[in-house]
FIZA-366296 format. One record per residue (C-alpha): residue number from 1; residue in three letters; chain; x, y, z. Coordinates in nm, 3 decimals. Layout:
N
<node nr="NUM" rest="ALA" kette="A" X="X" Y="Y" Z="Z"/>
...
//
This chain:
254
<node nr="1" rest="MET" kette="A" X="0.489" Y="14.356" Z="1.652"/>
<node nr="2" rest="ILE" kette="A" X="0.209" Y="14.099" Z="1.639"/>
<node nr="3" rest="SER" kette="A" X="-0.081" Y="14.080" Z="1.397"/>
<node nr="4" rest="TYR" kette="A" X="-0.411" Y="14.234" Z="1.505"/>
<node nr="5" rest="LEU" kette="A" X="-0.627" Y="13.925" Z="1.473"/>
<node nr="6" rest="ASP" kette="A" X="-0.375" Y="13.715" Z="1.667"/>
<node nr="7" rest="ALA" kette="A" X="-0.390" Y="13.972" Z="1.947"/>
<node nr="8" rest="VAL" kette="A" X="-0.767" Y="13.967" Z="1.997"/>
<node nr="9" rest="ARG" kette="A" X="-0.886" Y="13.763" Z="2.291"/>
<node nr="10" rest="ALA" kette="A" X="-1.248" Y="13.801" Z="2.395"/>
<node nr="11" rest="ASP" kette="A" X="-1.217" Y="13.688" Z="2.756"/>
<node nr="12" rest="TYR" kette="A" X="-1.408" Y="13.980" Z="2.905"/>
<node nr="13" rest="LEU" kette="A" X="-1.673" Y="14.033" Z="2.640"/>
<node nr="14" rest="PRO" kette="A" X="-2.027" Y="13.903" Z="2.701"/>
<node nr="15" rest="GLY" kette="A" X="-2.123" Y="13.634" Z="2.450"/>
<node nr="16" rest="ARG" kette="A" X="-2.357" Y="13.852" Z="2.243"/>
<node nr="17" rest="LEU" kette="A" X="-2.111" Y="14.138" Z="2.217"/>
<node nr="18" rest="ARG" kette="A" X="-1.825" Y="13.900" Z="2.143"/>
<node nr="19" rest="GLY" kette="A" X="-2.008" Y="13.801" Z="1.827"/>
<node nr="20" rest="GLU" kette="A" X="-2.094" Y="14.163" Z="1.747"/>
<node nr="21" rest="VAL" kette="A" X="-1.731" Y="14.269" Z="1.773"/>
<node nr="22" rest="GLY" kette="A" X="-1.614" Y="13.973" Z="1.565"/>
<node nr="23" rest="ARG" kette="A" X="-1.873" Y="14.012" Z="1.289"/>
<node nr="24" rest="HIS" kette="A" X="-1.967" Y="14.378" Z="1.274"/>
<node nr="25" rest="VAL" kette="A" X="-1.695" Y="14.590" Z="1.437"/>
<node nr="26" rest="VAL" kette="A" X="-1.353" Y="14.449" Z="1.353"/>
<node nr="27" rest="PRO" kette="A" X="-1.403" Y="14.346" Z="0.985"/>
<node nr="28" rest="PRO" kette="A" X="-1.529" Y="14.689" Z="0.866"/>
<node nr="29" rest="LEU" kette="A" X="-1.242" Y="14.859" Z="1.048"/>
<node nr="30" rest="LEU" kette="A" X="-0.992" Y="14.630" Z="0.877"/>
<node nr="31" rest="ARG" kette="A" X="-1.157" Y="14.696" Z="0.540"/>
<node nr="32" rest="ALA" kette="A" X="-1.146" Y="15.069" Z="0.605"/>
<node nr="33" rest="ALA" kette="A" X="-0.773" Y="15.047" Z="0.671"/>
<node nr="34" rest="ALA" kette="A" X="-0.709" Y="14.829" Z="0.365"/>
<node nr="35" rest="ALA" kette="A" X="-0.906" Y="15.066" Z="0.141"/>
<node nr="36" rest="ARG" kette="A" X="-0.648" Y="15.333" Z="0.219"/>
<node nr="37" rest="GLY" kette="A" X="-0.349" Y="15.108" Z="0.177"/>
<node nr="38" rest="LEU" kette="A" X="-0.297" Y="15.083" Z="0.552"/>
<node nr="39" rest="GLN" kette="A" X="-0.177" Y="14.778" Z="0.742"/>
<node nr="40" rest="VAL" kette="A" X="-0.272" Y="14.722" Z="1.108"/>
<node nr="41" rest="GLU" kette="A" X="-0.005" Y="14.615" Z="1.355"/>
<node nr="42" rest="VAL" kette="A" X="-0.035" Y="14.555" Z="1.728"/>
<node nr="43" rest="SER" kette="A" X="0.231" Y="14.544" Z="1.996"/>
<node nr="44" rest="HIS" kette="A" X="0.253" Y="14.491" Z="2.371"/>
<node nr="45" rest="ALA" kette="A" X="0.606" Y="14.638" Z="2.384"/>
<node nr="46" rest="LEU" kette="A" X="0.646" Y="14.992" Z="2.510"/>
<node nr="47" rest="SER" kette="A" X="0.967" Y="15.021" Z="2.310"/>
<node nr="48" rest="ASP" kette="A" X="0.763" Y="15.009" Z="1.987"/>
<node nr="49" rest="PHE" kette="A" X="0.540" Y="15.292" Z="2.102"/>
<node nr="50" rest="TRP" kette="A" X="0.823" Y="15.492" Z="2.255"/>
<node nr="51" rest="GLN" kette="A" X="1.010" Y="15.510" Z="1.925"/>
<node nr="52" rest="VAL" kette="A" X="0.717" Y="15.711" Z="1.793"/>
<node nr="53" rest="CYS" kette="A" X="0.649" Y="15.924" Z="2.101"/>
<node nr="54" rest="GLU" kette="A" X="1.001" Y="16.030" Z="2.193"/>
<node nr="55" rest="ALA" kette="A" X="1.036" Y="16.217" Z="1.865"/>
<node nr="56" rest="ASP" kette="A" X="0.748" Y="16.447" Z="1.970"/>
<node nr="57" rest="PRO" kette="A" X="0.850" Y="16.648" Z="2.280"/>
<node nr="58" rest="GLY" kette="A" X="0.512" Y="16.819" Z="2.286"/>
<node nr="59" rest="ARG" kette="A" X="0.360" Y="16.497" Z="2.421"/>
<node nr="60" rest="ALA" kette="A" X="0.579" Y="16.493" Z="2.729"/>
<node nr="61" rest="VAL" kette="A" X="0.301" Y="16.417" Z="2.977"/>
<node nr="62" rest="ALA" kette="A" X="0.094" Y="16.172" Z="2.776"/>
<node nr="63" rest="SER" kette="A" X="0.405" Y="15.985" Z="2.667"/>
<node nr="64" rest="GLN" kette="A" X="0.499" Y="15.905" Z="3.026"/>
<node nr="65" rest="PHE" kette="A" X="0.236" Y="15.630" Z="3.023"/>
<node nr="66" rest="VAL" kette="A" X="0.439" Y="15.453" Z="2.754"/>
<node nr="67" rest="ASN" kette="A" X="0.791" Y="15.550" Z="2.861"/>
<node nr="68" rest="PRO" kette="A" X="0.984" Y="15.223" Z="2.923"/>
<node nr="69" rest="ALA" kette="A" X="1.203" Y="15.398" Z="3.181"/>
<node nr="70" rest="VAL" kette="A" X="0.895" Y="15.486" Z="3.388"/>
<node nr="71" rest="ASN" kette="A" X="0.714" Y="15.153" Z="3.334"/>
<node nr="72" rest="PRO" kette="A" X="0.983" Y="14.881" Z="3.318"/>
<node nr="73" rest="GLY" kette="A" X="0.736" Y="14.604" Z="3.409"/>
<node nr="74" rest="ALA" kette="A" X="0.484" Y="14.678" Z="3.133"/>
<node nr="75" rest="GLY" kette="A" X="0.374" Y="14.380" Z="2.927"/>
<node nr="76" rest="PRO" kette="A" X="0.083" Y="14.207" Z="2.748"/>
<node nr="77" rest="GLU" kette="A" X="-0.135" Y="14.213" Z="3.060"/>
<node nr="78" rest="ASP" kette="A" X="-0.144" Y="14.594" Z="3.077"/>
<node nr="79" rest="THR" kette="A" X="-0.014" Y="14.741" Z="2.749"/>
<node nr="80" rest="LEU" kette="A" X="-0.162" Y="14.760" Z="2.399"/>
<node nr="81" rest="PHE" kette="A" X="-0.038" Y="14.964" Z="2.106"/>
<node nr="82" rest="VAL" kette="A" X="-0.203" Y="14.987" Z="1.762"/>
<node nr="83" rest="MET" kette="A" X="-0.007" Y="15.124" Z="1.467"/>
<node nr="84" rest="LEU" kette="A" X="-0.119" Y="15.187" Z="1.110"/>
<node nr="85" rest="THR" kette="A" X="0.156" Y="15.161" Z="0.850"/>
<node nr="86" rest="ARG" kette="A" X="0.171" Y="15.218" Z="0.475"/>
<node nr="87" rest="ALA" kette="A" X="0.445" Y="15.039" Z="0.281"/>
<node nr="88" rest="GLY" kette="A" X="0.629" Y="14.984" Z="0.608"/>
<node nr="89" rest="ARG" kette="A" X="0.614" Y="15.351" Z="0.713"/>
<node nr="90" rest="PRO" kette="A" X="0.428" Y="15.447" Z="1.036"/>
<node nr="91" rest="VAL" kette="A" X="0.120" Y="15.655" Z="0.961"/>
<node nr="92" rest="ALA" kette="A" X="-0.070" Y="15.674" Z="1.291"/>
<node nr="93" rest="SER" kette="A" X="-0.071" Y="15.508" Z="1.630"/>
<node nr="94" rest="SER" kette="A" X="-0.250" Y="15.500" Z="1.962"/>
<node nr="95" rest="GLY" kette="A" X="-0.198" Y="15.305" Z="2.281"/>
<node nr="96" rest="ALA" kette="A" X="-0.360" Y="15.212" Z="2.611"/>
<node nr="97" rest="ARG" kette="A" X="-0.227" Y="15.124" Z="2.954"/>
<node nr="98" rest="LEU" kette="A" X="-0.429" Y="14.939" Z="3.217"/>
<node nr="99" rest="LYS" kette="A" X="-0.393" Y="15.111" Z="3.555"/>
<node nr="100" rest="TRP" kette="A" X="-0.514" Y="15.015" Z="3.903"/>
<node nr="101" rest="VAL" kette="A" X="-0.654" Y="15.323" Z="4.080"/>
<node nr="102" rest="PRO" kette="A" X="-0.715" Y="15.225" Z="4.445"/>
<node nr="103" rest="GLY" kette="A" X="-0.884" Y="15.554" Z="4.539"/>
<node nr="104" rest="THR" kette="A" X="-1.008" Y="15.804" Z="4.284"/>
<node nr="105" rest="LEU" kette="A" X="-0.864" Y="15.922" Z="3.956"/>
<node nr="106" rest="ALA" kette="A" X="-0.841" Y="16.276" Z="4.095"/>
<node nr="107" rest="GLU" kette="A" X="-0.626" Y="16.156" Z="4.385"/>
<node nr="108" rest="ALA" kette="A" X="-0.404" Y="15.952" Z="4.153"/>
<node nr="109" rest="ILE" kette="A" X="-0.343" Y="16.259" Z="3.936"/>
<node nr="110" rest="ASP" kette="A" X="-0.273" Y="16.482" Z="4.235"/>
<node nr="111" rest="ASP" kette="A" X="-0.023" Y="16.248" Z="4.400"/>
<node nr="112" rest="GLY" kette="A" X="0.139" Y="16.134" Z="4.074"/>
<node nr="113" rest="SER" kette="A" X="0.065" Y="15.764" Z="4.115"/>
<node nr="114" rest="LEU" kette="A" X="-0.131" Y="15.748" Z="3.788"/>
<node nr="115" rest="LEU" kette="A" X="0.172" Y="15.853" Z="3.587"/>
<node nr="116" rest="TYR" kette="A" X="0.448" Y="15.724" Z="3.816"/>
<node nr="117" rest="PRO" kette="A" X="0.352" Y="15.411" Z="4.012"/>
<node nr="118" rest="ALA" kette="A" X="0.709" Y="15.365" Z="4.136"/>
<node nr="119" rest="GLY" kette="A" X="0.736" Y="15.720" Z="4.275"/>
<node nr="120" rest="THR" kette="A" X="0.697" Y="16.071" Z="4.141"/>
<node nr="121" rest="PRO" kette="A" X="0.998" Y="16.264" Z="4.012"/>
<node nr="122" rest="VAL" kette="A" X="1.131" Y="16.571" Z="4.190"/>
<node nr="123" rest="GLY" kette="A" X="0.931" Y="16.879" Z="4.098"/>
<node nr="124" rest="TYR" kette="A" X="0.618" Y="16.695" Z="3.993"/>
<node nr="125" rest="GLN" kette="A" X="0.294" Y="16.887" Z="4.043"/>
<node nr="126" rest="GLY" kette="A" X="-0.046" Y="16.744" Z="3.961"/>
<node nr="127" rest="TYR" kette="A" X="-0.399" Y="16.862" Z="4.020"/>
<node nr="128" rest="CYS" kette="A" X="-0.738" Y="16.759" Z="3.894"/>
<node nr="129" rest="HIS" kette="A" X="-1.055" Y="16.964" Z="3.932"/>
<node nr="130" rest="ALA" kette="A" X="-1.278" Y="16.760" Z="3.697"/>
<node nr="131" rest="PRO" kette="A" X="-1.579" Y="16.644" Z="3.904"/>
<node nr="132" rest="ALA" kette="A" X="-1.604" Y="16.313" Z="3.716"/>
<node nr="133" rest="ALA" kette="A" X="-1.252" Y="16.219" Z="3.826"/>
<node nr="134" rest="ARG" kette="A" X="-1.382" Y="16.192" Z="4.182"/>
<node nr="135" rest="ARG" kette="A" X="-1.620" Y="15.915" Z="4.069"/>
<node nr="136" rest="ILE" kette="A" X="-1.366" Y="15.710" Z="3.870"/>
<node nr="137" rest="GLY" kette="A" X="-1.156" Y="15.435" Z="4.027"/>
<node nr="138" rest="GLY" kette="A" X="-1.066" Y="15.067" Z="4.013"/>
<node nr="139" rest="TRP" kette="A" X="-0.926" Y="14.928" Z="3.688"/>
<node nr="140" rest="VAL" kette="A" X="-0.888" Y="15.214" Z="3.442"/>
<node nr="141" rest="ALA" kette="A" X="-0.770" Y="15.192" Z="3.081"/>
<node nr="142" rest="VAL" kette="A" X="-0.575" Y="15.507" Z="2.996"/>
<node nr="143" rest="TYR" kette="A" X="-0.576" Y="15.587" Z="2.624"/>
<node nr="144" rest="THR" kette="A" X="-0.267" Y="15.785" Z="2.551"/>
<node nr="145" rest="ALA" kette="A" X="-0.036" Y="15.966" Z="2.309"/>
<node nr="146" rest="PHE" kette="A" X="-0.219" Y="15.947" Z="1.978"/>
<node nr="147" rest="TRP" kette="A" X="0.026" Y="16.019" Z="1.698"/>
<node nr="148" rest="ARG" kette="A" X="-0.018" Y="16.090" Z="1.328"/>
<node nr="149" rest="HIS" kette="A" X="0.267" Y="16.128" Z="1.081"/>
<node nr="150" rest="PRO" kette="A" X="0.317" Y="16.499" Z="1.003"/>
<node nr="151" rest="ASN" kette="A" X="0.303" Y="16.428" Z="0.629"/>
<node nr="152" rest="GLU" kette="A" X="-0.052" Y="16.292" Z="0.661"/>
<node nr="153" rest="ASN" kette="A" X="-0.345" Y="16.523" Z="0.590"/>
<node nr="154" rest="ALA" kette="A" X="-0.420" Y="16.698" Z="0.919"/>
<node nr="155" rest="ASN" kette="A" X="-0.788" Y="16.732" Z="0.824"/>
<node nr="156" rest="ASP" kette="A" X="-0.830" Y="16.361" Z="0.755"/>
<node nr="157" rest="PRO" kette="A" X="-0.994" Y="16.196" Z="1.061"/>
<node nr="158" rest="VAL" kette="A" X="-0.956" Y="15.843" Z="0.929"/>
<node nr="159" rest="PRO" kette="A" X="-0.628" Y="15.747" Z="1.103"/>
<node nr="160" rest="MET" kette="A" X="-0.757" Y="15.869" Z="1.439"/>
<node nr="161" rest="HIS" kette="A" X="-1.090" Y="15.689" Z="1.395"/>
<node nr="162" rest="LEU" kette="A" X="-0.926" Y="15.362" Z="1.295"/>
<node nr="163" rest="THR" kette="A" X="-0.653" Y="15.346" Z="1.557"/>
<node nr="164" rest="VAL" kette="A" X="-0.885" Y="15.433" Z="1.844"/>
<node nr="165" rest="ARG" kette="A" X="-1.170" Y="15.204" Z="1.731"/>
<node nr="166" rest="LEU" kette="A" X="-0.931" Y="14.912" Z="1.684"/>
<node nr="167" rest="LEU" kette="A" X="-0.781" Y="14.986" Z="2.024"/>
<node nr="168" rest="HIS" kette="A" X="-1.130" Y="14.989" Z="2.179"/>
<node nr="169" rest="ALA" kette="A" X="-1.214" Y="14.649" Z="2.032"/>
<node nr="170" rest="LEU" kette="A" X="-0.884" Y="14.501" Z="2.142"/>
<node nr="171" rest="THR" kette="A" X="-0.881" Y="14.633" Z="2.498"/>
<node nr="172" rest="LEU" kette="A" X="-1.244" Y="14.544" Z="2.560"/>
<node nr="173" rest="GLY" kette="A" X="-1.170" Y="14.187" Z="2.456"/>
<node nr="174" rest="ARG" kette="A" X="-0.860" Y="14.150" Z="2.672"/>
<node nr="175" rest="TRP" kette="A" X="-0.918" Y="14.360" Z="2.986"/>
<node nr="176" rest="GLY" kette="A" X="-1.197" Y="14.390" Z="3.237"/>
<node nr="177" rest="TYR" kette="A" X="-1.190" Y="14.757" Z="3.336"/>
<node nr="178" rest="ALA" kette="A" X="-1.442" Y="14.996" Z="3.484"/>
<node nr="179" rest="TRP" kette="A" X="-1.351" Y="15.310" Z="3.288"/>
<node nr="180" rest="ALA" kette="A" X="-1.158" Y="15.418" Z="2.980"/>
<node nr="181" rest="VAL" kette="A" X="-1.007" Y="15.765" Z="3.011"/>
<node nr="182" rest="SER" kette="A" X="-0.786" Y="15.998" Z="2.815"/>
<node nr="183" rest="PHE" kette="A" X="-0.642" Y="16.345" Z="2.863"/>
<node nr="184" rest="ALA" kette="A" X="-0.638" Y="16.594" Z="2.578"/>
<node nr="185" rest="GLU" kette="A" X="-0.590" Y="16.961" Z="2.512"/>
<node nr="186" rest="PRO" kette="A" X="-0.935" Y="17.128" Z="2.533"/>
<node nr="187" rest="PRO" kette="A" X="-0.981" Y="17.203" Z="2.158"/>
<node nr="188" rest="VAL" kette="A" X="-0.890" Y="16.843" Z="2.070"/>
<node nr="189" rest="ALA" kette="A" X="-1.121" Y="16.704" Z="2.339"/>
<node nr="190" rest="ARG" kette="A" X="-1.413" Y="16.915" Z="2.223"/>
<node nr="191" rest="ARG" kette="A" X="-1.366" Y="16.813" Z="1.861"/>
<node nr="192" rest="TYR" kette="A" X="-1.292" Y="16.443" Z="1.890"/>
<node nr="193" rest="ALA" kette="A" X="-1.388" Y="16.301" Z="2.230"/>
<node nr="194" rest="ARG" kette="A" X="-1.745" Y="16.191" Z="2.157"/>
<node nr="195" rest="GLN" kette="A" X="-1.710" Y="16.132" Z="1.786"/>
<node nr="196" rest="VAL" kette="A" X="-1.383" Y="15.937" Z="1.787"/>
<node nr="197" rest="TRP" kette="A" X="-1.331" Y="15.809" Z="2.142"/>
<node nr="198" rest="LEU" kette="A" X="-1.705" Y="15.749" Z="2.201"/>
<node nr="199" rest="ALA" kette="A" X="-1.675" Y="15.927" Z="2.536"/>
<node nr="200" rest="GLU" kette="A" X="-1.956" Y="16.011" Z="2.774"/>
<node nr="201" rest="VAL" kette="A" X="-1.776" Y="16.276" Z="2.979"/>
<node nr="202" rest="VAL" kette="A" X="-1.562" Y="16.568" Z="2.861"/>
<node nr="203" rest="GLU" kette="A" X="-1.458" Y="16.796" Z="3.147"/>
<node nr="204" rest="ALA" kette="A" X="-1.194" Y="17.059" Z="3.196"/>
<node nr="205" rest="GLY" kette="A" X="-0.985" Y="17.055" Z="3.511"/>
<node nr="206" rest="ALA" kette="A" X="-0.717" Y="16.787" Z="3.477"/>
<node nr="207" rest="GLY" kette="A" X="-0.362" Y="16.908" Z="3.444"/>
<node nr="208" rest="TRP" kette="A" X="0.005" Y="16.853" Z="3.518"/>
<node nr="209" rest="SER" kette="A" X="0.305" Y="17.081" Z="3.564"/>
<node nr="210" rest="MET" kette="A" X="0.626" Y="16.909" Z="3.462"/>
<node nr="211" rest="MET" kette="A" X="0.965" Y="16.998" Z="3.323"/>
<node nr="212" rest="GLY" kette="A" X="0.891" Y="17.367" Z="3.360"/>
<node nr="213" rest="ARG" kette="A" X="0.575" Y="17.346" Z="3.153"/>
<node nr="214" rest="HIS" kette="A" X="0.208" Y="17.353" Z="3.243"/>
<node nr="215" rest="PHE" kette="A" X="-0.027" Y="17.120" Z="3.056"/>
<node nr="216" rest="ASP" kette="A" X="-0.392" Y="17.229" Z="3.048"/>
<node nr="217" rest="LEU" kette="A" X="-0.588" Y="16.913" Z="2.981"/>
<node nr="218" rest="SER" kette="A" X="-0.947" Y="16.799" Z="2.963"/>
<node nr="219" rest="LEU" kette="A" X="-1.061" Y="16.467" Z="3.106"/>
<node nr="220" rest="VAL" kette="A" X="-1.228" Y="16.239" Z="2.848"/>
<node nr="221" rest="ALA" kette="A" X="-1.402" Y="15.935" Z="2.997"/>
<node nr="222" rest="VAL" kette="A" X="-1.652" Y="15.657" Z="2.929"/>
<node nr="223" rest="ASP" kette="A" X="-1.753" Y="15.365" Z="3.149"/>
<node nr="224" rest="ARG" kette="A" X="-1.715" Y="15.012" Z="3.019"/>
<node nr="225" rest="ALA" kette="A" X="-2.087" Y="14.951" Z="2.962"/>
<node nr="226" rest="GLY" kette="A" X="-2.123" Y="15.273" Z="2.764"/>
<node nr="227" rest="LEU" kette="A" X="-1.820" Y="15.194" Z="2.552"/>
<node nr="228" rest="LEU" kette="A" X="-1.940" Y="14.842" Z="2.475"/>
<node nr="229" rest="GLY" kette="A" X="-2.276" Y="14.974" Z="2.366"/>
<node nr="230" rest="ARG" kette="A" X="-2.134" Y="15.249" Z="2.149"/>
<node nr="231" rest="LEU" kette="A" X="-1.872" Y="15.030" Z="1.985"/>
<node nr="232" rest="ALA" kette="A" X="-2.137" Y="14.779" Z="1.875"/>
<node nr="233" rest="ASP" kette="A" X="-2.388" Y="15.049" Z="1.772"/>
<node nr="234" rest="PRO" kette="A" X="-2.358" Y="15.127" Z="1.398"/>
<node nr="235" rest="ARG" kette="A" X="-2.464" Y="15.486" Z="1.463"/>
<node nr="236" rest="TYR" kette="A" X="-2.130" Y="15.529" Z="1.641"/>
<node nr="237" rest="ALA" kette="A" X="-1.902" Y="15.259" Z="1.507"/>
<node nr="238" rest="ASP" kette="A" X="-1.988" Y="15.185" Z="1.143"/>
<node nr="239" rest="PRO" kette="A" X="-1.685" Y="15.313" Z="0.951"/>
<node nr="240" rest="ALA" kette="A" X="-1.867" Y="15.290" Z="0.616"/>
<node nr="241" rest="ALA" kette="A" X="-2.084" Y="15.575" Z="0.744"/>
<node nr="242" rest="ARG" kette="A" X="-1.851" Y="15.752" Z="0.985"/>
<node nr="243" rest="LEU" kette="A" X="-1.547" Y="15.743" Z="0.758"/>
<node nr="244" rest="HIS" kette="A" X="-1.733" Y="15.813" Z="0.431"/>
<node nr="245" rest="LEU" kette="A" X="-1.649" Y="15.476" Z="0.278"/>
<node nr="246" rest="PRO" kette="A" X="-1.874" Y="15.289" Z="0.036"/>
<node nr="247" rest="PRO" kette="A" X="-2.024" Y="14.970" Z="0.187"/>
<node nr="248" rest="ASP" kette="A" X="-1.799" Y="14.670" Z="0.133"/>
<node nr="249" rest="THR" kette="A" X="-1.924" Y="14.314" Z="0.151"/>
<node nr="250" rest="GLY" kette="A" X="-1.604" Y="14.154" Z="0.027"/>
<node nr="251" rest="PRO" kette="A" X="-1.365" Y="13.932" Z="0.223"/>
<node nr="252" rest="VAL" kette="A" X="-1.185" Y="14.069" Z="0.527"/>
<node nr="253" rest="PRO" kette="A" X="-0.816" Y="14.130" Z="0.445"/>
<node nr="254" rest="SER" kette="A" X="-0.578" Y="13.899" Z="0.625"/>
//
């Protein structure tokens, strides 16, 4: 694991937004975590993420993006993983993988190359009927396999907000991608996609059949410009308002 602030590198952020992220986005998120006794950790190692995901067989499809056996060459240039811990115990986590999609996202889902760049396993079936997936291509950041400890309050949105917002700030600073996408079960997508992931598009019609199971998923997507604007806009990204925290003007926790 590496510390969050050491992991931030603003290579791809325009100058104005670089300052916005540094002054107005990251510090309130870190304060929001500290107010709940949470520590923020960041990793580029799939093994860190996989330890969390492999204990949850219900995430079989999403977890393939962070399965070291499927992605042996993953590293800092294409992998980011944010974990919240409390007293050394994992509380919540979320990750992102940077993927090159030479055609369209729909084609990459259908032929399996999005999940399995080295070749699809026997029995793989993929199909995508979401219209937006036919417009998405190039460098795509896939947000994947959000996890929350089962002992945490299921109605508390704070861990999801914090892990995803921190992941947004980190990936936007390190990667130059055209789209950020995720795949979620329809009720989850309807509830959280715009509020938490700051998405522009929520469409049904992306799915996989694997290991004898069918996964009915919705496509959640936002282009880079839209995500930058939303992340820096306090109406979307101010955790003091969104997470019901009192304003805090004190020092940022180290």
